Every structure is written in C-alpha cells, then in structure tokens.
N, CA, C and O atoms as a DFTB+ gen file, in Angstrom:
752 C
 N C O
     1  1      93.029      96.508      84.409
     2  2      93.798      96.695      83.030
     3  2      92.324      95.938      82.546
     4  3      91.722      95.001      83.070
     5  1      92.012      96.743      81.333
     6  2      90.868      96.190      80.522
     7  2      91.249      95.396      79.164
     8  3      90.729      94.372      78.721
     9  1      92.170      96.065      78.703
    10  2      92.616      95.132      77.480
    11  2      94.263      94.704      77.360
    12  3      95.003      95.688      77.338
    13  1      94.738      93.781      77.304
    14  2      96.045      93.288      77.175
    15  2      96.581      92.724      75.469
    16  3      96.328      91.688      74.854
    17  1      97.417      93.956      75.106
    18  2      97.980      93.396      73.530
    19  2      99.285      92.904      73.299
    20  3     100.259      93.277      73.953
    21  1      99.323      92.179      72.499
    22  2     100.735      91.007      72.372
    23  2     101.095      90.631      71.196
    24  3     100.749      89.688      70.484
    25  1     101.977      91.645      71.048
    26  2     102.413      91.251      69.384
    27  2     103.248      92.066      68.939
    28  3     104.136      92.127      69.790
    29  1     103.476      92.707      68.129
    30  2     104.287      93.485      67.284
    31  2     104.087      95.005      67.893
    32  3     102.972      95.356      68.277
    33  1     105.758      96.305      67.994
    34  2     105.118      97.278      67.846
    35  2     106.469      97.153      66.782
    36  3     107.417      96.374      66.885
    37  1     106.195      98.305      65.614
    38  2     107.527      98.776      64.709
    39  2     107.650      99.874      63.921
    40  3     106.765     100.568      63.421
    41  1     108.499      99.940      63.876
    42  2     108.798     101.481      62.445
    43  2     107.962     101.320      61.236
    44  3     108.681     100.789      60.389
    45  1     106.424     101.592      60.617
    46  2     105.915     102.002      59.451
    47  2     107.156     102.949      58.704
    48  3     107.140     104.137      59.026
    49  1     108.094     102.570      57.856
    50  2     108.238     103.718      57.313
    51  2     107.440     104.055      55.886
    52  3     107.560     103.489      54.800
    53  1     107.043     104.574      56.063
    54  2     105.863     105.177      55.203
    55  2     106.323     106.070      53.905
    56  3     107.213     106.913      54.014
    57  1     105.824     105.883      52.995
    58  2     106.148     106.811      51.881
    59  2     105.162     108.044      52.126
    60  3     103.956     108.006      52.368
    61  1     105.864     108.961      52.020
    62  2     105.184     110.012      51.847
    63  2     105.090     111.163      50.222
    64  3     104.350     112.146      50.185
    65  1     105.651     110.900      49.491
    66  2     105.860     111.330      48.334
    67  2     107.313     111.427      47.694
    68  3     108.097     110.856      48.452
    69  1     107.857     111.862      46.750
    70  2     108.616     111.633      46.073
    71  2     109.519     113.419      45.844
    72  3     108.868     114.416      45.532
    73  1     110.916     113.448      46.062
    74  2     111.640     114.887      45.665
    75  2     111.179     114.952      44.217
    76  3     110.410     114.341      43.476
    77  1     111.953     115.906      44.171
    78  2     112.221     116.909      42.724
    79  2     112.618     115.756      41.801
    80  3     111.814     115.432      40.927
    81  1     113.965     115.003      41.926
    82  2     114.613     114.168      41.406
    83  2     113.614     112.485      41.338
    84  3     114.117     111.374      41.169
    85  1     112.867     112.643      41.435
    86  2     111.728     111.036      41.797
    87  2     112.001     110.170      42.970
    88  3     111.343     109.168      43.251
    89  1     112.969     110.603      43.604
    90  2     113.616     109.736      44.849
    91  2     112.430     109.862      45.752
    92  3     111.843     110.937      45.873
    93  1     111.913     108.304      46.665
    94  2     110.754     107.967      47.287
    95  2     111.406     108.640      48.638
    96  3     112.548     108.469      49.063
    97  1     110.141     109.622      49.308
    98  2     110.798     110.043      50.763
    99  2     110.220     109.132      51.585
   100  3     109.576     108.275      50.980
   101  1     110.238     109.037      52.764
   102  2     109.634     108.375      53.564
   103  2     109.463     108.848      55.055
   104  3     110.369     109.584      55.445
   105  1     108.432     108.551      55.993
   106  2     108.484     109.160      57.596
   107  2     108.410     108.074      58.262
   108  3     107.814     107.132      57.739
   109  1     108.843     107.958      59.246
   110  2     108.883     106.580      60.302
   111  2     107.773     106.912      61.273
   112  3     107.767     107.846      62.075
   113  1     106.745     105.916      61.056
   114  2     105.427     106.147      62.060
   115  2     105.517     104.866      62.900
   116  3     106.081     103.884      62.418
   117  1     105.045     104.830      64.004
   118  2     104.349     103.792      64.695
   119  2     103.728     102.913      64.539
   120  3     102.601     103.249      64.176
   121  1     103.846     101.932      64.616
   122  2     103.115     100.963      63.918
   123  2     102.838      99.528      64.590
   124  3     103.217      99.366      65.750
   125  1     102.102      98.331      63.813
   126  2     101.796      97.041      64.515
   127  2     100.757      97.002      65.086
   128  3     100.490      97.828      65.958
   129  1      99.757      95.838      64.661
   130  2      98.025      96.022      64.767
   131  2      97.757      95.812      66.541
   132  3      96.844      96.271      67.227
   133  1      98.859      94.990      66.925
   134  2      98.675      94.928      68.899
   135  2      98.817      96.433      69.419
   136  3      98.133      96.920      70.319
   137  1      99.788      97.065      68.722
   138  2      99.762      98.777      69.754
   139  2      98.822      99.542      69.008
   140  3      98.127     100.347      69.628
   141  1      98.696      99.429      67.845
   142  2      97.825     100.131      67.890
   143  2      96.422     100.127      68.325
   144  3      95.697     101.110      68.176
   145  1      96.013      98.966      68.892
   146  2      94.483      98.581      69.285
   147  2      95.013      99.194      70.709
   148  3      94.474      99.894      71.567
   149  1      96.279      98.630      70.575
   150  2      96.414      99.490      72.502
   151  2      96.171     100.883      73.058
   152  3      95.798     101.333      74.141
   153  1      96.493     101.335      72.000
   154  2      96.691     103.090      71.917
   155  2      95.333     103.485      71.236
   156  3      95.019     104.669      71.362
   157  1      94.534     102.723      70.576
   158  2      93.179     103.183      70.175
   159  2      92.148     102.747      71.355
   160  3      91.081     103.321      71.575
   161  1      92.599     101.756      71.993
   162  2      91.499     101.783      72.805
   163  2      91.634     102.577      74.413
   164  3      90.721     102.957      75.145
   165  1      93.538     102.672      74.676
   166  2      93.624     104.223      75.344
   167  2      92.964     104.765      75.275
   168  3      92.146     104.776      76.195
   169  1      92.788     105.646      74.140
   170  2      92.382     107.253      73.446
   171  2      90.878     106.934      73.831
   172  3      90.305     107.796      74.497
   173  1      90.180     105.795      73.487
   174  2      88.543     105.638      74.223
   175  2      88.049     105.411      75.067
   176  3      86.859     105.142      75.234
   177  1      89.471     105.524      76.272
   178  2      89.038     105.392      78.080
   179  2      89.385     103.908      78.687
   180  3      89.383     103.833      79.916
   181  1      89.669     102.779      77.977
   182  2      90.493     101.912      78.192
   183  2      91.690     101.897      78.994
   184  3      92.532     102.788      78.870
   185  1      91.846     100.777      79.951
   186  2      92.912     100.919      80.967
   187  2      93.975      99.880      79.716
   188  3      93.426      98.788      79.566
   189  1      94.635      99.940      79.284
   190  2      95.684      98.838      78.153
   191  2      97.238      98.714      78.535
   192  3      97.936      99.651      78.923
   193  1      97.712      97.190      78.329
   194  2      98.752      97.348      78.600
   195  2      99.490      96.495      77.206
   196  3      98.955      95.488      76.742
   197  1     100.267      96.841      76.866
   198  2     101.075      95.990      75.407
   199  2     102.300      95.703      76.330
   200  3     102.992      96.221      77.206
   201  1     102.122      94.372      75.478
   202  2     103.947      93.634      75.579
   203  2     104.461      92.947      74.490
   204  3     103.821      92.006      74.020
   205  1     105.500      93.277      74.034
   206  2     106.519      93.014      73.133
   207  2     107.702      93.474      72.899
   208  3     108.261      94.319      73.598
   209  1     108.087      93.039      72.070
   210  2     109.963      93.554      72.286
   211  2     110.407      94.208      70.998
   212  3     110.129      93.944      69.828
   213  1     111.340      95.336      71.658
   214  2     111.695      96.182      70.591
   215  2     113.706      96.211      70.806
   216  3     114.335      95.774      71.769
   217  1     114.230      96.841      69.614
   218  2     115.172      96.755      69.751
   219  2     115.888      97.786      70.967
   220  3     115.215      98.538      71.672
   221  1     117.252      97.664      71.043
   222  2     118.005      98.727      72.336
   223  2     118.541      99.742      71.728
   224  3     119.717     100.033      71.944
   225  1     117.476     100.718      70.543
   226  2     117.910     101.567      69.627
   227  2     116.801     102.715      69.498
   228  3     115.756     102.767      70.147
   229  1     117.154     103.448      68.716
   230  2     116.590     104.693      68.709
   231  2     114.786     104.638      68.380
   232  3     113.936     105.376      68.878
   233  1     114.592     103.602      67.465
   234  2     113.483     103.357      67.196
   235  2     112.759     102.439      68.338
   236  3     111.534     102.516      68.431
   237  1     113.346     101.740      69.041
   238  2     112.729     101.249      70.279
   239  2     112.647     102.352      71.401
   240  3     111.617     102.269      72.069
   241  1     113.351     103.181      71.689
   242  2     112.998     103.873      72.261
   243  2     111.413     104.800      72.238
   244  3     110.457     104.869      73.010
   245  1     111.682     105.280      71.220
   246  2     110.696     106.007      70.118
   247  2     109.676     104.863      70.579
   248  3     109.179     105.124      71.674
   249  1     109.414     104.137      70.237
   250  2     107.867     103.030      70.314
   251  2     107.478     103.325      71.479
   252  3     106.593     104.109      71.821
   253  1     108.475     102.378      72.382
   254  2     108.198     102.864      73.501
   255  2     107.891     104.109      74.451
   256  3     107.196     104.011      75.462
   257  1     108.299     104.917      74.150
   258  2     107.902     106.239      74.371
   259  2     106.647     107.015      73.969
   260  3     106.147     107.941      74.608
   261  1     106.189     106.468      72.747
   262  2     105.012     106.666      71.977
   263  2     104.001     105.852      73.000
   264  3     103.524     106.416      73.985
   265  1     103.855     105.141      72.832
   266  2     102.845     103.967      73.773
   267  2     102.441     104.717      74.747
   268  3     101.291     105.103      74.954
   269  1     103.688     104.998      75.548
   270  2     103.335     105.557      76.856
   271  2     102.783     107.055      76.846
   272  3     102.184     107.522      77.815
   273  1     103.005     107.693      75.804
   274  2     102.523     108.821      76.067
   275  2     100.676     108.958      75.870
   276  3      99.894     109.862      76.166
   277  1     100.514     107.818      75.338
   278  2      99.083     107.313      75.013
   279  2      98.512     106.612      76.085
   280  3      97.485     105.935      76.122
   281  1      99.528     106.941      77.151
   282  2      98.294     105.774      78.339
   283  2      98.475     104.472      78.124
   284  3      97.615     103.766      78.651
   285  1      99.417     103.845      77.446
   286  2      99.306     102.400      77.274
   287  2     100.395     102.382      78.447
   288  3     101.244     103.188      78.827
   289  1      99.875     100.724      78.970
   290  2     100.938     100.685      80.573
   291  2     102.121      99.920      79.475
   292  3     101.728      99.034      78.716
   293  1     103.558     100.350      79.479
   294  2     104.263      99.416      78.786
   295  2     105.378      98.794      79.961
   296  3     106.492      98.317      79.744
   297  1     104.823      98.935      80.990
   298  2     105.944      97.659      81.638
   299  2     106.066      96.431      81.451
   300  3     106.882      95.828      82.148
   301  1     105.313      95.739      80.489
   302  2     105.909      94.463      80.602
   303  2     106.270      94.351      78.485
   304  3     106.048      93.557      77.571
   305  1     107.070      96.022      78.725
   306  2     107.595      95.431      76.849
   307  2     109.228      95.436      78.133
   308  3     109.619      95.813      79.237
   309  1     109.715      94.512      76.557
   310  2     110.973      93.991      76.528
   311  2     111.923      94.746      75.759
   312  3     111.577      95.042      74.615
   313  1     113.281      95.189      76.243
   314  2     114.123      95.464      75.144
   315  2     115.113      94.270      75.030
   316  3     115.530      93.429      75.827
   317  1     115.341      94.568      73.578
   318  2     116.691      93.416      72.861
   319  2     117.662      93.954      72.790
   320  3     117.652      94.962      72.082
   321  1     118.756      93.631      73.359
   322  2     120.018      94.447      73.201
   323  2     120.849      93.444      72.215
   324  3     122.003      93.240      72.590
   325  1     120.526      92.919      71.254
   326  2     121.081      91.750      69.983
   327  2     120.141      91.978      69.016
   328  3     120.364      91.162      68.121
   329  1     119.218      92.658      68.738
   330  2     118.385      92.329      67.630
   331  2     117.746      94.219      67.342
   332  3     117.945      95.126      68.151
   333  1     117.411      94.286      66.748
   334  2     116.781      95.905      66.206
   335  2     115.491      95.743      66.321
   336  3     114.981      94.633      66.476
   337  1     114.887      96.748      66.263
   338  2     113.461      96.923      66.301
   339  2     112.748      96.643      64.836
   340  3     113.268      97.161      63.847
   341  1     112.185      96.257      64.764
   342  2     111.062      95.699      63.478
   343  2     110.908      97.060      62.623
   344  3     110.684      98.200      63.032
   345  1     111.119      96.536      61.170
   346  2     110.480      97.578      60.002
   347  2     109.917      97.243      59.243
   348  3     110.122      96.109      58.810
   349  1     109.028      97.970      58.758
   350  2     108.088      97.563      57.514
   351  2     108.091      98.752      56.910
   352  3     107.884      99.868      57.384
   353  1     108.392      98.352      55.610
   354  2     108.251      99.763      54.165
   355  2     106.715     100.139      53.673
   356  3     106.078      99.319      53.012
   357  1     106.454     100.740      53.841
   358  2     105.381     100.587      52.934
   359  2     105.287     101.417      51.867
   360  3     104.984     102.514      52.338
   361  1     105.410     101.527      50.283
   362  2     105.666     102.137      49.736
   363  2     104.006     101.971      48.670
   364  3     103.156     101.081      48.649
   365  1     104.143     103.390      47.842
   366  2     102.699     103.518      47.354
   367  2     103.038     103.535      46.002
   368  3     103.896     104.334      45.628
   369  1     102.299     102.496      44.909
   370  2     102.981     102.858      43.549
   371  2     101.682     103.767      42.639
   372  3     100.587     103.893      43.187
   373  1     101.890     104.295      41.401
   374  2     101.397     105.059      41.269
   375  2      99.765     105.393      41.299
   376  3      99.266     106.513      41.410
   377  1      99.118     104.218      41.181
   378  2      97.706     104.234      41.492
   379  2      97.205     104.304      42.823
   380  3      96.011     104.211      43.109
   381  1      98.480     104.531      43.933
   382  2      98.041     105.188      45.004
   383  2      97.973     103.506      46.216
   384  3      97.905     103.299      47.428
   385  1      98.042     102.682      44.972
   386  2      98.010     101.114      46.159
   387  2      99.194     101.365      47.180
   388  3     100.079     102.217      47.100
   389  1      98.987     100.409      48.158
   390  2     100.163     100.265      49.180
   391  2     100.212      99.005      48.973
   392  3      99.318      98.240      48.610
   393  1     101.831      98.715      49.342
   394  2     102.672      97.564      49.035
   395  2     103.941      97.505      50.864
   396  3     104.784      98.261      51.347
   397  1     103.356      96.210      51.237
   398  2     104.267      96.652      52.729
   399  2     105.250      95.467      52.806
   400  3     104.731      94.368      53.003
   401  1     106.732      95.529      52.669
   402  2     108.008      94.858      52.855
   403  2     108.219      95.264      54.387
   404  3     108.609      96.288      54.948
   405  1     107.679      93.690      54.923
   406  2     108.190      93.747      56.585
   407  2     109.570      93.021      56.516
   408  3     109.828      91.950      55.967
   409  1     110.576      94.049      57.357
   410  2     111.934      93.598      57.904
   411  2     111.803      92.943      59.189
   412  3     111.742      93.710      60.150
   413  1     111.749      91.777      59.414
   414  2     111.613      91.028      60.482
   415  2     112.121      89.860      61.138
   416  3     111.984      89.553      62.323
   417  1     112.892      89.074      59.976
   418  2     113.475      87.911      59.812
   419  2     113.914      87.636      61.568
   420  3     113.278      86.975      62.389
   421  1     115.490      88.555      61.813
   422  2     115.799      88.674      62.795
   423  2     115.837      89.504      63.555
   424  3     116.839      89.802      64.204
   425  1     114.605      90.112      63.637
   426  2     114.239      91.384      64.606
   427  2     113.348      91.115      65.894
   428  3     112.532      90.260      66.237
   429  1     114.005      92.473      66.537
   430  2     113.270      92.010      68.420
   431  2     111.881      91.612      68.451
   432  3     111.454      90.807      69.278
   433  1     111.018      92.277      67.378
   434  2     109.700      91.682      67.832
   435  2     109.467      90.180      67.946
   436  3     108.836      89.648      68.859
   437  1     110.226      89.353      66.593
   438  2     110.470      87.761      66.534
   439  2     111.265      87.237      67.950
   440  3     111.423      86.019      68.024
   441  1     111.545      87.689      68.565
   442  2     112.565      87.148      69.702
   443  2     111.380      87.534      71.148
   444  3     111.796      87.518      72.306
   445  1     110.430      87.744      70.923
   446  2     109.973      87.547      72.269
   447  2     109.309      86.217      72.674
   448  3     108.770      85.380      71.949
   449  1     109.477      86.227      73.991
   450  2     109.619      84.194      74.258
   451  2     108.494      84.218      75.601
   452  3     108.110      85.250      76.151
   453  1     108.229      83.320      75.837
   454  2     106.991      82.809      77.307
   455  2     107.444      83.698      78.217
   456  3     106.683      84.437      78.841
   457  1     108.924      83.692      78.381
   458  2     109.423      84.353      79.917
   459  2     108.884      85.691      79.891
   460  3     108.483      86.212      80.932
   461  1     108.836      86.413      78.547
   462  2     108.109      87.697      78.416
   463  2     107.206      88.322      78.821
   464  3     107.223      89.494      79.199
   465  1     105.981      87.307      78.764
   466  2     104.950      87.584      79.354
   467  2     104.194      86.990      80.479
   468  3     103.496      85.989      80.320
   469  1     104.301      87.488      81.410
   470  2     104.117      87.390      82.946
   471  2     102.747      86.776      83.331
   472  3     101.793      87.347      82.802
   473  1     102.500      85.911      84.003
   474  2     101.329      85.544      84.331
   475  2     100.565      86.818      84.745
   476  3      99.603      87.241      84.104
   477  1     101.016      87.356      85.772
   478  2     100.512      88.596      86.766
   479  2      99.530      89.325      85.701
   480  3      98.336      89.588      85.850
   481  1     100.653      89.666      84.202
   482  2      99.535      90.748      82.999
   483  2      98.602      89.962      82.759
   484  3      97.440      90.356      82.863
   485  1      98.883      88.739      82.403
   486  2      97.783      87.752      81.848
   487  2      96.199      87.735      82.814
   488  3      95.072      87.580      82.343
   489  1      96.506      87.908      84.002
   490  2      95.905      87.231      85.016
   491  2      94.753      88.808      85.565
   492  3      93.568      88.661      85.862
   493  1      95.531      90.278      85.578
   494  2      95.125      91.622      85.366
   495  2      94.277      91.593      84.242
   496  3      93.703      92.679      84.328
   497  1      93.823      90.999      83.195
   498  2      93.481      91.898      82.232
   499  2      92.089      90.819      81.293
   500  3      91.962      89.714      80.766
   501  1      91.507      91.743      81.501
   502  2      89.774      91.668      81.085
   503  2      89.952      90.363      79.469
   504  3      89.347      89.330      79.183
   505  1      91.069      91.132      78.790
   506  2      90.840      90.569      77.340
   507  2      92.211      90.512      76.936
   508  3      92.838      91.571      76.961
   509  1      92.908      89.251      76.494
   510  2      94.182      89.511      76.068
   511  2      93.732      89.659      74.497
   512  3      92.557      89.512      74.159
   513  1      94.573      89.905      73.755
   514  2      94.506      90.496      72.254
   515  2      95.772      90.547      71.723
   516  3      96.737      91.214      72.095
   517  1      95.616      89.431      70.416
   518  2      97.398      89.064      70.070
   519  2      97.058      89.271      68.762
   520  3      95.879      88.927      68.680
   521  1      97.576      89.774      67.326
   522  2      97.683      89.606      66.399
   523  2      98.475      88.277      65.405
   524  3      98.987      87.415      66.120
   525  1      98.606      88.060      64.031
   526  2      99.059      87.154      63.629
   527  2     100.110      87.239      63.133
   528  3     100.637      86.228      62.670
   529  1     100.788      88.577      63.076
   530  2     101.905      88.876      62.969
   531  2     103.203      87.878      63.733
   532  3     104.238      87.372      63.299
   533  1     102.556      87.911      65.029
   534  2     103.561      87.364      65.658
   535  2     103.577      85.459      65.773
   536  3     104.205      84.493      66.207
   537  1     102.485      85.846      65.089
   538  2     102.554      84.080      64.697
   539  2     103.275      83.312      63.911
   540  3     103.369      82.142      64.280
   541  1     103.898      83.657      62.789
   542  2     104.438      83.605      61.577
   543  2     105.817      83.305      62.081
   544  3     106.310      83.294      60.954
   545  1     106.570      83.119      62.656
   546  2     108.033      82.956      63.347
   547  2     108.319      82.718      64.889
   548  3     108.057      83.571      65.737
   549  1     108.813      81.633      65.143
   550  2     109.387      81.294      66.649
   551  2     110.432      81.889      66.640
   552  3     111.268      81.653      65.768
   553  1     110.678      82.990      67.807
   554  2     110.069      82.302      69.461
   555  2     108.889      83.182      69.631
   556  3     108.340      83.177      70.733
   557  1     108.320      84.110      68.468
   558  2     107.442      84.835      69.120
   559  2     106.128      83.741      68.628
   560  3     105.066      84.078      69.152
   561  1     106.069      83.091      68.151
   562  2     104.814      81.808      68.165
   563  2     104.560      81.488      69.129
   564  3     103.579      81.810      69.799
   565  1     105.783      80.476      69.490
   566  2     105.618      80.087      70.492
   567  2     104.987      81.025      71.766
   568  3     104.005      80.604      72.378
   569  1     105.373      81.820      71.985
   570  2     105.337      82.691      73.027
   571  2     103.783      83.103      73.227
   572  3     103.132      83.056      74.270
   573  1     103.308      83.583      71.746
   574  2     101.450      84.198      71.748
   575  2     100.779      82.794      72.065
   576  3      99.797      82.676      72.799
   577  1     101.465      81.673      71.384
   578  2     100.330      80.978      71.565
   579  2     100.526      80.063      73.066
   580  3      99.653      79.229      73.305
   581  1     101.640      80.226      74.031
   582  2     101.744      79.915      75.375
   583  2     100.546      80.863      76.005
   584  3      99.546      80.481      76.613
   585  1     101.017      82.463      75.619
   586  2     100.612      83.296      76.340
   587  2      98.263      82.764      76.356
   588  3      97.401      82.460      77.180
   589  1      98.385      82.974      74.978
   590  2      96.763      82.389      74.809
   591  2      96.125      81.317      75.754
   592  3      95.095      81.440      76.416
   593  1      96.765      80.492      75.693
   594  2      96.560      79.136      76.585
   595  2      96.925      79.293      78.016
   596  3      96.316      78.560      78.795
   597  1      97.705      80.018      78.453
   598  2      97.721      80.639      79.901
   599  2      96.461      81.116      79.997
   600  3      95.589      80.383      80.465
   601  1      96.108      82.651      79.496
   602  2      94.932      83.295      79.131
   603  2      93.658      82.460      79.511
   604  3      92.789      82.585      80.374
   605  1      93.934      81.464      78.409
   606  2      92.211      80.658      78.401
   607  2      92.173      80.224      79.995
   608  3      91.517      80.593      80.969
   609  1      93.115      79.343      79.783
   610  2      93.132      78.732      82.001
   611  2      92.790      79.512      82.699
   612  3      91.877      79.059      83.390
   613  1      93.016      80.487      82.928
   614  2      92.796      81.356      83.888
   615  2      91.489      81.963      84.481
   616  3      91.039      82.399      85.541
   617  1      91.113      81.722      83.078
   618  2      89.805      82.470      83.026
   619  2      88.129      81.361      83.432
   620  3      87.598      80.590      82.632
   621  1      87.707      81.617      84.722
   622  2      86.646      80.356      84.803
   623  2      85.174      81.453      84.919
   624  3      84.048      81.012      85.149
   625  1      85.466      82.810      84.723
   626  2      84.212      83.273      85.195
   627  2      83.266      83.722      84.056
   628  3      82.211      84.320      84.271
   629  1      83.686      83.415      82.924
   630  2      82.915      83.764      81.795
   631  2      82.758      84.986      81.407
   632  3      81.929      85.423      80.608
   633  1      83.840      85.724      82.181
   634  2      83.112      87.427      81.240
   635  2      84.564      87.686      80.848
   636  3      84.692      88.584      80.015
   637  1      85.775      87.052      81.298
   638  2      86.749      87.202      80.484
   639  2      87.327      86.922      79.071
   640  3      86.840      85.827      78.789
   641  1      87.990      87.260      78.180
   642  2      87.867      86.648      76.692
   643  2      89.336      86.928      76.111
   644  3      90.277      87.271      76.827
   645  1      89.418      86.739      74.712
   646  2      90.784      86.544      74.209
   647  2      90.386      87.047      72.986
   648  3      89.165      86.908      72.915
   649  1      90.988      87.752      71.627
   650  2      90.640      87.974      70.653
   651  2      91.780      87.683      69.938
   652  3      92.841      87.626      70.560
   653  1      91.765      87.474      68.664
   654  2      92.981      87.005      67.684
   655  2      92.735      88.060      66.455
   656  3      91.572      88.172      66.069
   657  1      93.809      88.888      65.777
   658  2      93.385      89.341      64.931
   659  2      93.924      88.632      63.689
   660  3      95.145      88.532      63.570
   661  1      93.367      88.289      63.048
   662  2      93.477      87.520      61.838
   663  2      94.124      87.992      60.335
   664  3      94.191      87.236      59.366
   665  1      94.428      88.923      60.347
   666  2      94.538      90.060      58.885
   667  2      96.205      90.144      59.040
   668  3      96.977      89.404      59.650
   669  1      96.427      91.256      58.302
   670  2      98.406      91.256      58.331
   671  2      98.812      90.566      57.347
   672  3      98.170      90.040      56.438
   673  1      99.948      90.587      57.571
   674  2     100.490      89.344      56.869
   675  2     100.544      88.406      56.404
   676  3     101.110      88.011      55.385
   677  1      99.753      87.804      57.359
   678  2      99.610      86.131      57.036
   679  2      98.456      86.145      56.317
   680  3      98.663      85.228      55.523
   681  1      97.199      86.651      56.029
   682  2      96.473      87.196      55.199
   683  2      97.262      87.287      53.748
   684  3      97.216      86.553      52.761
   685  1      97.978      88.449      54.019
   686  2      98.447      89.012      52.534
   687  2      99.541      87.657      51.997
   688  3     100.061      87.587      50.884
   689  1      99.695      86.676      53.102
   690  2     100.971      86.034      52.554
   691  2     100.341      84.898      52.921
   692  3     100.426      84.717      54.136
   693  1      99.703      84.010      52.305
   694  2      98.897      82.855      53.337
   695  2     100.202      81.884      53.305
   696  3     101.122      82.006      52.497
   697  1     100.117      80.861      54.366
   698  2     100.908      79.929      54.418
   699  2     100.389      78.574      54.957
   700  3      99.572      78.403      55.862
   701  1     101.189      77.422      54.032
   702  2     100.577      76.037      54.456
   703  2     100.364      76.118      56.249
   704  3      99.299      75.747      56.742
   705  1     101.255      76.528      56.925
   706  2     101.597      76.289      58.482
   707  2      99.938      75.863      59.592
   708  3      99.774      75.466      60.745
   709  1      99.111      76.187      58.564
   710  2      98.163      76.178      59.524
   711  2      97.674      76.659      61.035
   712  3      96.913      75.959      61.703
   713  1      98.230      78.019      61.533
   714  2      98.739      78.662      62.874
   715  2      97.263      78.721      62.899
   716  3      96.884      78.751      64.070
   717  1      96.457      78.745      62.204
   718  2      94.802      79.981      62.959
   719  2      94.269      78.193      63.261
   720  3      93.398      78.401      64.106
   721  1      94.292      76.794      63.081
   722  2      94.098      75.982      63.503
   723  2      94.814      75.494      64.789
   724  3      94.165      74.654      65.412
   725  1      96.119      75.871      65.368
   726  2      96.441      75.566      66.600
   727  2      96.016      76.231      67.320
   728  3      95.974      75.787      68.468
   729  1      95.471      77.633      67.085
   730  2      95.228      78.326      68.528
   731  2      94.258      77.727      68.929
   732  3      93.364      77.063      68.405
   733  1      94.673      78.201      70.481
   734  2      93.574      77.343      71.672
   735  2      92.234      78.400      71.515
   736  3      92.143      79.608      71.297
   737  1      91.325      77.388      71.726
   738  2      90.182      78.548      71.094
   739  2      89.624      78.091      72.944
   740  3      89.726      77.119      73.692
   741  1      88.918      79.741      72.994
   742  2      87.671      79.587      74.412
   743  2      86.997      78.841      74.785
   744  3      86.559      78.147      73.868
   745  1      86.405      78.408      76.351
   746  2      85.983      77.411      77.051
   747  2      84.810      78.063      76.057
   748  3      84.833      79.136      75.454
   749  1      83.784      77.042      76.102
   750  2      82.535      77.496      76.005
   751  2      81.626      77.505      74.822
   752  3      80.491      77.971      74.919
C-alpha cells in the first residue's frame, strides 16, 4: 500500500443556496481531510487505505461506500454502534464566505481508539498520513499520536514517511494545548 490515512471521515452538510422563502438548502457531501486525501491519491493511481470511525447509521454506510467506490481500502474502518457519524455544517454568508460548524464532541470519529489502528496496516504503508482534527480530542488524539509513534518505530529503511496535515479546525481555532509540539518526529 502506498498511503494509509488516519482520521476523520464525515458528512459536510454544505449550503447549496436558499429556497424561495429564504430557507438555506443543504446537500450531504463526503468530507474529512484524511478521507479526501485517500480518494484523491487513489484517483491518481496510488494504493490507499483509510482508518477512521463512523456511526452505524445511514451516513456512516454512505461514507464507507463512497471510499470503497473510489478504490480506497476500507477494511480498517471501524463502525461505532453508540456514536453517530460526525457532521460539519458548511454555511455560506452573503459575500460567499464559508463558515464551518463541527458537530463531533461525542461522535464516532472522536471515538477512534489505539486498538482500531492495526500494526499490520501501519507496516503495509509507505506513507502514513493524519490530519489535525483527530488531534483535538481524546480518544482519537491518543490513538493518532500512538499510530504516528508506531509508524515511526517500524521504519528503519529511510524510505518510509509520515505526514501531518496541520490545517483544519486546529488552525481556525488555535488551542493552547500545544498538540503540534507533542507529535512524534521522524528520525533523521
């Protein structure tokens, strides 16, 4: 496998306009930076896999289906029967500027655990990629940092890599938690 992405896959409820009465209209679109990267790389010919967690609901089934249709290996995707699939509402103001509201405090992607990320998947990947959103709350923060540390340890050839996407919610809403400084650094 070329690229393993770890983190959130979610539904972007994206505003598509307003009806005749001025009521905002929304479409449910697949989203989440790690999942988007897996799809984009797959479309460019890379072998990709995604590890994350969705709810046992219609949105979770849809997201898993979309990833699989785009030739992303979803065998490591977990389904959480107790927490719903995460959503982000993407509103558009009068100037066309987008505003993101995440609904994820007790949702499935936050519940990703260390046990959900297998050593086999980490060993099979040439590149392990994760986003910043999974670093904003536990247990997904601990699981992501643990996976990064395990990926770093398993590589001794110098040709393996890991990548972190520091964008997303953490950049829009800086926290004093210092998560970026706690990330394991690659050797060398």
